[in-house]
LUMKOLKOL-42819 format. One line per field, with one value per atom (N, C-alpha, C): residue number from 1; residue in one letter; x, y, z negated; atom name. Coordinates in Angstrom, 2 decimals. Each point is the difference from the previous one (the first is absolute). Example, Ala and Ser with C-alpha at 12.3 -4.5 7.8 and 13.67 -1.06 7.14 Angstrom:
<nodes>
resi: 1/1/1/2/2/2
resn: A/A/A/S/S/S
px: 13.19/-0.89/0.90/-0.35/0.82/-0.77
py: -5.69/1.19/1.20/1.05/1.19/1.09
pz: -7.80/0.00/0.00/0.72/-0.06/-0.73
name: N/CA/C/N/CA/C
</nodes>
This chain:
<nodes>
resi: 1/1/1/2/2/2/3/3/3/4/4/4/5/5/5/6/6/6/7/7/7/8/8/8/9/9/9/10/10/10/11/11/11/12/12/12/13/13/13/14/14/14/15/15/15/16/16/16/17/17/17/18/18/18/19/19/19/20/20/20/21/21/21/22/22/22/23/23/23/24/24/24/25/25/25/26/26/26/27/27/27/28/28/28/29/29/29/30/30/30/31/31/31/32/32/32/33/33/33/34/34/34/35/35/35/36/36/36/37/37/37/38/38/38/39/39/39/40/40/40/41/41/41/42/42/42/43/43/43/44/44/44/45/45/45/46/46/46/47/47/47/48/48/48/49/49/49/50/50/50/51/51/51/52/52/52/53/53/53/54/54/54/55/55/55/56/56/56/57/57/57/58/58/58/59/59/59/60/60/60/61/61/61/62/62/62/63/63/63/64/64/64/65/65/65/66/66/66/67/67/67/68/68/68/69/69/69/70/70/70/71/71/71/72/72/72/73/73/73/74/74/74/75/75/75/76/76/76/77/77/77/78/78/78/79/79/79/80/80/80/81/81/81
resn: M/M/M/S/S/S/T/T/T/Q/Q/Q/K/K/K/Y/Y/Y/P/P/P/Q/Q/Q/S/S/S/T/T/T/K/K/K/T/T/T/S/S/S/T/T/T/E/E/E/G/G/G/G/G/G/T/T/T/A/A/A/R/R/R/K/K/K/G/G/G/R/R/R/E/E/E/H/H/H/Y/Y/Y/S/S/S/H/H/H/A/A/A/K/K/K/A/A/A/D/D/D/A/A/A/R/R/R/V/V/V/E/E/E/Q/Q/Q/R/R/R/R/R/R/K/K/K/E/E/E/A/A/A/D/D/D/L/L/L/R/R/R/Q/Q/Q/G/G/G/K/K/K/Y/Y/Y/N/N/N/A/A/A/L/L/L/T/T/T/L/L/L/K/K/K/E/E/E/K/K/K/L/L/L/A/A/A/N/N/N/S/S/S/I/I/I/S/S/S/G/G/G/G/G/G/S/S/S/K/K/K/R/R/R/E/E/E/R/R/R/A/A/A/R/R/R/I/I/I/E/E/E/K/K/K/L/L/L/M/M/M/A/A/A/A/A/A/A/A/A/K/K/K
px: 19.30/-0.95/-1.46/-0.82/-1.49/-0.33/-0.90/-0.37/-1.09/-0.76/-0.79/0.22/-0.54/0.46/-0.13/-1.43/-0.46/0.05/1.05/-0.22/-1.10/-0.59/-1.38/0.40/1.60/0.25/-0.33/-0.54/0.19/0.82/0.99/1.16/1.15/1.05/1.05/1.25/0.92/1.11/1.15/0.35/1.12/0.99/1.11/0.93/-0.57/-0.82/-0.40/-1.16/-0.96/-0.97/-0.67/-1.54/-0.83/-0.55/-0.21/-0.78/-1.22/-1.02/-1.20/0.11/-0.49/-0.16/-1.22/0.07/-1.23/-0.29/-1.23/-0.28/-0.50/0.46/-0.69/-1.41/-0.34/-1.38/-0.37/-1.07/-0.56/-0.64/0.07/-0.87/-1.02/-1.20/-1.42/-0.08/0.85/-0.21/-0.96/0.58/-0.46/-1.48/-0.11/-1.03/-1.25/0.51/-1.27/-0.12/1.00/-0.46/-1.20/0.06/-0.43/-1.45/-0.26/-1.30/-0.47/0.41/-0.35/-0.45/0.57/-0.41/-1.37/-0.03/-1.35/-0.84/0.02/-1.12/-0.43/1.01/-0.59/-0.68/0.40/-0.72/-1.51/0.04/-1.52/-0.71/0.50/-0.68/-0.43/0.47/-0.39/-1.03/0.18/-1.18/-1.18/0.28/-1.34/-0.55/0.77/-0.79/-0.72/0.54/-0.68/-1.32/0.08/-1.22/-1.09/0.44/-0.99/-0.32/0.33/-0.46/-1.11/0.11/-1.15/-1.27/-1.04/-1.38/-0.71/-0.96/-0.42/-0.34/-0.51/-0.34/1.27/0.90/1.34/0.80/-0.47/0.75/-0.87/-1.34/-0.56/0.16/0.44/0.18/1.02/1.25/1.25/0.30/-0.67/0.09/-0.33/0.50/0.19/-1.56/-0.43/-1.57/-0.16/0.88/-0.29/0.77/0.88/0.99/-0.12/-0.30/-0.28/-1.37/-0.48/-1.31/-0.41/0.93/0.01/0.14/0.80/0.63/-1.57/-0.47/-1.08/-1.47/0.07/-1.12/0.19/1.35/0.18/-0.06/0.06/0.15/-1.72/-0.55/-1.63/-0.76/0.44/-0.49/0.17/1.34/0.07/-0.84/-0.01/-0.96/-1.69/-0.21/-1.44/-0.34/1.13/-0.11/0.41/0.24/0.36/-1.29/-1.11/-1.29/-0.85
py: -8.90/1.12/-0.54/1.32/-0.28/0.24/-0.60/0.31/0.98/0.06/1.15/1.50/0.57/1.32/0.90/-0.17/1.01/-1.04/-0.07/-0.79/0.58/-1.20/0.54/0.03/-0.06/0.07/1.26/0.19/1.33/0.49/-1.11/0.44/0.03/0.84/-0.14/-0.40/-0.62/-0.46/0.96/-0.01/0.95/-0.92/0.54/-0.81/-0.72/0.82/-0.67/-0.88/0.08/-0.77/0.65/0.14/0.21/1.45/0.90/1.32/0.00/0.66/0.15/1.17/0.00/1.25/0.67/1.41/0.74/0.35/0.13/0.55/-1.14/0.26/-0.91/0.48/1.13/0.45/1.08/0.57/1.32/0.89/1.40/0.87/0.26/-0.11/0.53/1.26/0.93/1.10/0.88/-0.32/0.23/-0.43/-1.35/-0.76/0.72/0.20/0.26/1.36/1.00/1.38/0.24/-1.06/0.09/-0.58/-0.95/-0.62/1.17/0.65/1.00/1.38/0.43/0.89/-0.32/-1.09/-0.80/0.19/-0.55/-0.07/1.57/0.97/1.28/0.62/-0.42/0.48/-0.59/-1.23/-0.80/0.82/0.37/0.54/1.63/0.49/1.19/-0.02/-1.00/-0.41/-0.47/-0.38/-0.56/1.01/0.77/1.18/1.03/0.02/0.78/-0.73/-1.29/-0.48/0.01/-0.13/-0.29/1.67/0.89/1.57/0.35/-0.95/0.10/-0.28/0.54/-0.17/-1.18/-0.69/-1.14/0.06/1.36/0.52/-0.35/0.83/0.23/-1.32/-0.95/-1.44/-0.54/-0.02/-0.49/0.43/1.36/0.75/-0.40/-0.25/-0.38/-1.38/-1.10/-1.33/-0.50/-1.27/-0.26/-0.51/0.61/-0.32/-1.51/-0.57/-1.25/-1.53/0.52/-0.62/-0.58/1.31/-0.48/0.09/-1.12/-0.48/-0.05/-0.72/0.14/1.19/0.82/1.31/0.85/0.08/0.89/-0.77/-1.05/-0.53/0.17/0.19/0.11/1.50/0.81/1.56/0.34/-0.72/0.33/-0.64/-0.80/-0.57/1.01/0.42/1.10/1.13/0.53/1.03/-0.06/-1.30/-0.30/0.09/-0.49/-0.38/1.73/1.06/1.03/0.75/-0.26/0.70/-0.15
pz: 3.28/0.15/0.60/-0.53/0.36/1.15/0.80/1.48/-0.01/-1.49/0.06/0.21/0.72/0.46/-1.54/-0.53/-1.07/-1.44/-0.66/-1.05/-1.18/-0.28/-1.13/-1.28/-0.31/-1.71/-0.23/-1.37/-0.34/-1.24/0.00/-0.85/0.71/-0.84/0.82/-1.27/0.33/-0.89/-0.30/-1.20/-0.53/-0.62/-0.41/-0.80/-1.44/-0.55/-1.38/0.21/1.08/0.13/1.44/-0.44/1.02/-0.43/0.55/-0.16/0.95/-0.21/0.92/0.52/1.03/0.84/-0.16/0.10/-0.37/-1.45/-0.40/-1.40/-0.95/-1.05/-0.94/-0.42/-0.15/0.00/0.42/0.26/0.44/-0.74/-0.02/-0.86/0.52/-1.21/0.67/-0.11/-0.32/-0.06/1.10/1.21/1.17/0.62/-0.43/0.26/-1.07/-1.28/-0.88/0.31/0.29/0.25/1.24/0.84/1.28/-0.44/-0.88/-0.55/-0.77/-0.83/-0.64/0.93/0.79/0.94/0.72/0.36/0.69/-0.94/-1.04/-1.29/-0.35/-0.19/-0.08/1.27/1.25/1.23/-0.17/-0.09/-0.39/-0.94/-1.43/-0.80/0.35/0.85/0.72/1.05/0.97/0.64/-0.79/-0.97/-0.66/-1.03/-0.16/-0.83/1.06/1.01/1.26/0.35/0.09/0.48/-1.35/-1.23/-1.14/-0.04/0.23/-0.25/1.29/1.07/0.79/-0.50/0.42/-0.17/0.81/-0.54/0.64/1.71/0.17/1.23/0.99/-0.49/0.54/0.52/-1.22/0.08/1.16/-0.01/0.92/1.55/0.19/0.94/0.59/-0.46/0.00/0.27/-0.47/0.21/1.69/0.27/1.43/0.42/0.88/0.39/-0.19/0.98/0.46/-0.86/-0.76/-0.61/-1.18/-1.03/-1.37/-0.47/0.37/-0.46/-1.62/-0.49/-1.54/-0.66/0.62/-0.88/0.24/1.18/0.36/-0.87/-0.25/-0.86/-1.40/-0.42/-1.20/-0.44/1.06/-0.52/0.27/0.92/0.20/-1.37/-0.60/-1.18/-1.31/0.18/-1.20/0.22/1.46/0.15/-0.36/0.41/-0.41/-1.56/-0.52/-1.73/-0.34/0.48/-0.58/0.24/0.89/0.34/-1.37
name: N/CA/C/N/CA/C/N/CA/C/N/CA/C/N/CA/C/N/CA/C/N/CA/C/N/CA/C/N/CA/C/N/CA/C/N/CA/C/N/CA/C/N/CA/C/N/CA/C/N/CA/C/N/CA/C/N/CA/C/N/CA/C/N/CA/C/N/CA/C/N/CA/C/N/CA/C/N/CA/C/N/CA/C/N/CA/C/N/CA/C/N/CA/C/N/CA/C/N/CA/C/N/CA/C/N/CA/C/N/CA/C/N/CA/C/N/CA/C/N/CA/C/N/CA/C/N/CA/C/N/CA/C/N/CA/C/N/CA/C/N/CA/C/N/CA/C/N/CA/C/N/CA/C/N/CA/C/N/CA/C/N/CA/C/N/CA/C/N/CA/C/N/CA/C/N/CA/C/N/CA/C/N/CA/C/N/CA/C/N/CA/C/N/CA/C/N/CA/C/N/CA/C/N/CA/C/N/CA/C/N/CA/C/N/CA/C/N/CA/C/N/CA/C/N/CA/C/N/CA/C/N/CA/C/N/CA/C/N/CA/C/N/CA/C/N/CA/C/N/CA/C/N/CA/C/N/CA/C/N/CA/C/N/CA/C/N/CA/C/N/CA/C/N/CA/C/N/CA/C/N/CA/C
</nodes>
């Protein structure tokens, strides 16, 4: 008898040989649905952002954190003039 408290074997023995514990494979249906849902939500957010004017985008950007975004928007505003 083994002195190990929790055996590490992942197989159990049966009369005809060994059988695996657990599943052979998992379905990706739920994971794929979750990814698709996140993709749809991102498309909606991106659509709302694209619908904003340059002034609204500049007003909504973080004042101290998004220097690159602010510079890009200001450059677009200068080109539009």
